[in-house]
C-alpha positions in Angstrom: 37.5 161.7 52.3 37.4 160.3 48.7 40.0 157.4 49.1 39.6 154.1 47.5 39.5 151.2 49.9 43.0 150.2 50.7 43.7 146.6 51.5 46.6 145.3 53.6 49.5 144.0 51.6 48.7 146.2 48.6 52.3 146.3 47.6 52.5 142.5 46.8 54.5 141.5 49.9 55.9 138.4 48.1 58.1 140.7 46.0 60.0 141.9 49.1 60.7 145.5 50.3 63.3 146.0 47.5 60.4 146.2 45.1 59.0 149.1 47.1 62.3 151.0 46.5 62.0 150.4 42.8 58.4 151.5 42.7 59.1 154.8 44.6 62.0 155.5 42.3 59.8 154.9 39.2 57.2 157.3 40.7 59.6 160.3 40.9 58.9 161.8 37.4 55.1 161.7 37.9 55.4 163.1 41.5 57.6 165.9 40.1 54.9 166.8 37.6 52.2 166.8 40.4 54.2 168.8 43.0 52.9 172.2 41.9 49.3 170.9 42.0 49.9 169.3 45.4 51.2 172.6 46.8 48.3 174.6 45.3 45.8 172.1 46.9 47.6 172.6 50.3 47.0 168.9 51.0 47.8 165.5 49.5 45.1 164.9 46.9 43.4 161.5 47.0 44.9 160.4 43.7 48.4 161.1 44.9 47.7 159.3 48.1 46.5 156.3 46.2 49.7 156.3 44.0 51.8 156.4 47.1 49.8 153.6 48.7 50.3 151.5 45.6 54.1 151.7 45.9 53.9 149.9 49.3 55.9 152.6 51.0 53.5 152.6 53.9 53.6 148.8 54.2 57.3 148.7 54.9 56.9 149.3 58.7 53.5 147.7 58.9 53.4 144.5 61.0 53.6 141.4 59.0 50.5 140.0 60.7 48.5 142.8 59.0 50.0 142.2 55.6 53.0 144.4 55.9 56.7 143.8 55.7 57.8 144.7 59.3 61.1 145.6 57.6 64.2 147.5 58.6 63.7 151.3 58.7 66.5 151.5 56.1 63.9 150.6 53.4 61.6 153.3 54.6 64.3 155.9 54.5 65.4 154.8 51.0 61.8 155.0 49.7 61.4 158.4 51.3 64.5 159.6 49.6 63.0 158.8 46.2 59.6 160.4 47.0 61.5 163.5 48.2 63.1 163.9 44.8 59.6 164.2 43.3 57.5 166.0 45.9 58.6 167.4 49.2 55.2 167.2 50.9 54.6 163.6 49.9 58.0 162.7 51.2 57.3 164.4 54.5 54.2 162.2 55.0 56.1 159.1 53.9 58.8 159.8 56.4 56.6 160.7 59.3 54.2 157.9 58.7 57.0 155.3 58.8 58.0 156.4 62.3 54.4 156.7 63.4 53.7 153.1 62.3 56.7 152.0 64.3 55.1 153.6 67.3 51.7 152.2 66.5 53.3 148.7 66.3 53.9 149.0 70.1 50.2 149.5 71.0 47.8 147.0 72.3 46.6 144.2 70.0 43.1 145.7 70.1 44.2 149.2 69.1 46.3 147.8 66.3 43.3 145.9 65.0 41.6 149.2 64.7 44.3 151.2 62.9 45.8 148.5 60.8 42.4 147.1 59.5 41.8 146.6 55.8 40.4 149.7 54.1 42.0 152.1 56.7 44.4 154.8 55.6 48.0 154.1 56.8 48.6 157.8 57.4 48.1 158.4 61.1 49.2 161.9 62.2 50.8 161.7 65.7 50.5 165.0 67.6 53.1 164.6 70.2 55.1 167.8 70.0 53.4 170.0 72.5 50.9 171.4 69.9 47.7 171.1 71.9 45.6 173.8 73.5 42.5 173.9 75.7 42.7 170.2 76.4 40.1 168.8 78.8 40.2 165.1 79.9 37.3 163.6 81.8 38.0 160.1 83.2 35.3 157.4 82.8 35.1 153.8 83.9 36.4 152.4 80.7 38.2 155.4 79.1 38.2 159.1 78.8 36.1 161.9 77.2 38.5 164.3 75.4 38.2 167.8 74.1 40.8 170.2 72.8 42.5 171.8 69.8 45.8 170.8 68.1 48.1 172.1 65.3 50.1 170.5 62.6 48.0 167.3 61.8 50.1 166.4 58.8 48.1 164.5 56.2 44.8 164.7 58.2 42.8 164.9 55.0 43.9 161.4 53.9 43.9 159.8 57.4 41.3 157.7 59.3 43.1 157.9 62.8 45.1 160.5 64.7 47.3 160.0 67.8 47.5 162.7 70.5 49.8 163.1 73.4 47.8 164.2 76.5 47.9 163.9 80.3 45.6 161.3 81.8 45.2 161.3 85.6 46.6 158.1 87.2 44.9 156.4 90.1 46.3 158.9 92.5 45.2 161.8 90.4 48.6 162.8 89.1 48.9 163.6 85.4 50.6 160.9 83.4 51.3 161.4 79.7 49.7 159.0 77.2 49.3 158.8 73.5 45.7 158.1 72.6 44.2 157.1 69.3 41.0 158.9 68.0 39.1 158.4 64.7 39.6 161.3 62.3 35.8 161.4 61.9 35.6 162.7 65.5 37.6 165.8 64.6 36.7 169.2 63.1 39.4 170.2 60.6 40.2 173.8 60.0 40.8 173.8 56.3 41.9 177.4 56.2 44.6 177.0 58.9 47.5 175.7 56.7 48.8 178.9 55.1 52.6 178.6 55.2 55.9 179.4 53.4 56.9 175.9 52.5 55.7 172.3 52.4 52.3 173.6 51.7 51.1 170.3 50.3 51.3 168.4 53.6 48.0 169.8 54.7 49.2 170.0 58.3 46.0 171.6 59.5 44.5 172.5 62.9 42.0 170.1 64.3 39.6 170.1 67.2 37.7 167.7 69.4 34.5 168.2 71.4 33.8 165.5 74.0 35.0 162.5 72.1 35.1 159.2 73.9 38.4 157.3 73.8 38.3 153.7 75.2 41.3 152.7 77.4 42.5 150.1 74.9 43.6 152.9 72.6 45.9 154.4 75.3 49.7 153.9 75.4 51.9 155.2 78.2 54.3 157.8 76.9 56.9 156.9 79.5 56.8 153.3 78.3 57.1 154.3 74.7 60.0 156.5 75.6 61.6 153.6 77.3 61.2 151.4 74.2 58.5 149.2 75.8 55.5 147.6 74.1 52.0 147.3 75.4 51.6 144.0 77.4 49.2 142.6 74.7 51.3 143.7 71.7 52.1 140.6 69.7 54.6 142.0 67.3 58.1 140.4 67.3 59.8 142.1 64.3 63.0 143.9 65.3 61.7 147.2 63.9 59.4 147.6 66.9 62.5 147.6 69.2 64.0 150.6 67.3 64.4 153.7 69.6 61.3 155.8 69.2 62.8 159.3 69.3 65.7 158.2 67.0 63.1 156.9 64.5 61.2 160.2 64.7 64.3 162.2 64.0 65.4 160.0 61.1 61.9 160.1 59.7 62.2 163.9 59.2 65.9 163.7 58.1 65.0 161.2 55.3 62.7 163.5 53.4 65.0 166.5 54.0 67.8 164.6 52.4 65.6 163.6 49.5 64.6 167.2 48.9 68.2 168.4 49.3 69.1 165.9 46.6 66.4 167.4 44.4 67.9 170.8 45.0 71.3 169.6 43.8 69.8 167.9 40.7 67.7 171.0 39.8 70.5 173.5 40.4 72.9 171.5 38.2 70.3 171.4 35.5 69.9 175.2 35.6 73.7 175.7 35.7 74.1 173.8 32.4 72.1 176.4 30.5 72.5 179.5 32.6 74.4 182.6 31.5 75.8 184.6 34.4 74.5 188.2 34.5 77.7 189.4 36.0 80.1 188.4 33.2 77.8 187.1 30.5 79.6 183.8 30.5 78.1 180.3 30.5 78.0 179.3 34.2 78.9 175.7 33.2 82.5 177.0 32.6 82.7 178.7 35.9 85.1 176.8 38.2 83.1 177.8 41.3 80.0 176.4 39.8 81.8 173.2 39.0 83.0 173.0 42.6 79.5 173.6 43.9 78.0 171.0 41.6 80.5 168.3 42.5 80.5 169.1 46.2 76.7 169.2 46.5 76.2 165.9 44.6 78.9 164.1 46.7 77.5 165.6 50.0 74.0 164.3 49.2 75.4 160.8 48.5 77.4 160.9 51.7 74.5 162.0 53.9 72.1 159.5 52.4 74.7 156.7 53.1 75.2 158.0 56.6 71.5 157.7 57.4 71.4 154.1 56.2 74.6 153.1 57.9 73.5 154.7 61.2 70.2 152.9 61.0 72.1 149.6 60.4 74.4 150.3 63.3 71.5 150.9 65.7 69.9 147.7 64.6 73.1 145.7 65.2 73.4 147.2 68.7 69.8 146.3 69.5 70.4 142.7 68.4 73.4 142.5 70.7 72.2 144.3 73.8 68.4 144.8 73.3 68.6 148.6 73.7 70.7 151.7 73.4 72.1 153.7 76.3 71.2 157.3 76.8 74.7 158.3 75.6 74.3 156.1 72.4 70.9 157.7 71.7 72.3 161.1 72.3 75.2 160.6 69.9 72.9 159.2 67.2 70.4 162.0 67.6 73.2 164.6 67.4 74.6 163.1 64.2 71.2 163.2 62.6 70.7 166.8 63.4 74.2 167.7 62.1 73.5 165.8 58.9 70.3 167.9 58.4 72.3 171.2 58.9 74.9 170.0 56.5 72.3 169.3 53.8 70.7 172.7 54.3 74.1 174.4 54.1 74.9 172.6 50.9 71.6 173.6 49.4 72.0 177.2 50.4 75.3 177.4 48.6 73.7 176.2 45.4 70.8 178.7 45.8 73.3 181.5 46.2 75.1 180.5 43.0 71.9 180.6 41.0 71.3 184.3 41.5 68.1 185.6 40.0 67.2 182.2 38.6 65.9 181.4 42.0 63.4 184.3 42.2 60.5 183.5 39.7 57.6 182.2 41.7 56.2 178.8 40.7 59.4 177.3 39.4 60.7 174.0 40.8 63.8 175.5 42.3 61.8 178.2 44.0 59.5 175.7 45.5 62.5 173.5 46.6 64.1 176.6 48.2 61.0 177.1 50.4 60.5 173.5 51.2 64.0 172.7 52.3 64.0 175.7 54.7 60.6 174.7 56.1 61.7 171.1 56.6 65.0 172.1 58.3 63.1 174.2 60.9 61.6 171.1 62.5 62.6 170.9 66.2 64.0 167.4 65.8 66.6 168.6 63.3 68.1 171.5 65.4 71.7 170.6 66.3 72.0 173.0 69.2 69.4 171.6 71.7 70.2 168.0 71.0 73.9 168.6 71.2 73.4 170.3 74.5 71.6 167.3 75.8 74.3 164.9 74.6 77.0 167.3 76.0 75.3 167.2 79.4 75.5 163.4 79.4 79.2 163.5 78.4 79.9 165.9 81.2 78.1 163.8 83.8 75.2 166.3 84.2 71.5 165.6 84.6 69.3 165.9 81.6 66.8 168.8 81.6 63.2 167.7 82.4 61.2 166.2 79.5 64.3 165.7 77.3 63.5 163.3 74.5 66.3 160.9 73.7 
């Protein structure tokens, strides 16, 4: 992996997280120019990763004791919005990494010293969505020996560590889910596996392990993570590490989706300004329906971005007051996030329909955005139906289905 040595605090922490927002906004034109190259490479190239590192976007959630900001997730979502206006794949990694760092900030002090060390890539794919196959776990006195195969390791080409959700037998032999951290160097990466419709530049490739030793200090109980707990030796005190894990994960995929949806609106409006309708040979800019679509889409994107930030702030206030969120509160927030994603997709689809044949030529920005927004919106965390069902069950006094993540 040809990455320059990254040092903690590379974003000039003294400037504050607001400076990161400015830097990501300033990077949009350059990222937009690189988006086609990133897609063709089917991964985040090293120079793009370095430019993202330099903005400090990956320092926002990083613990302050490792040179980061330990800031509110609101800053991460704002930075991700900007990145999404330039490159969908880069934004996907920015969003996911922000939530993954929140999770890593709950691990043991020893594990954090490994993954947050100077010169270590901040991108840590976390494979927790049931994407493993042929997993074999052999217990040892001080850890496990792990083998298996996994899909969707987003950003693995520019990572140094991966997190994997697996079952580890407890003292009684019963399987207990844990997230374990394994060096990227232990994995075999299938570089031909990421052949997809959209978000091609994320490089979310298949990986495999053969008898890799994982020491016990790199384990974290999934049940404790789901309950919002930290490892007993975790020293981090910033409020961000009390943020509900599944809510952060859902928001981390909504943020890039909204950034890309905003890019769809911007690009569609740009096309409308010069497009001649093939149906009536009139300038589309004079079409009242086009005017309605332009105004509605721009306002919808502003509304949805504001919603994500205000929802994040509301959760943070609730945590300060009570220390946690109830199941019903988490269910409500998760449902609103999923509905927001569906609204963004619906708004983008209306714009796509209004562009007619302008959408069809391969290799254009609007064609790439069309594929990317649909690929993003297919993520299981953004589907309103299953999360609404879970929230509805709570409202009706019913038990949640097994393994429901709230």
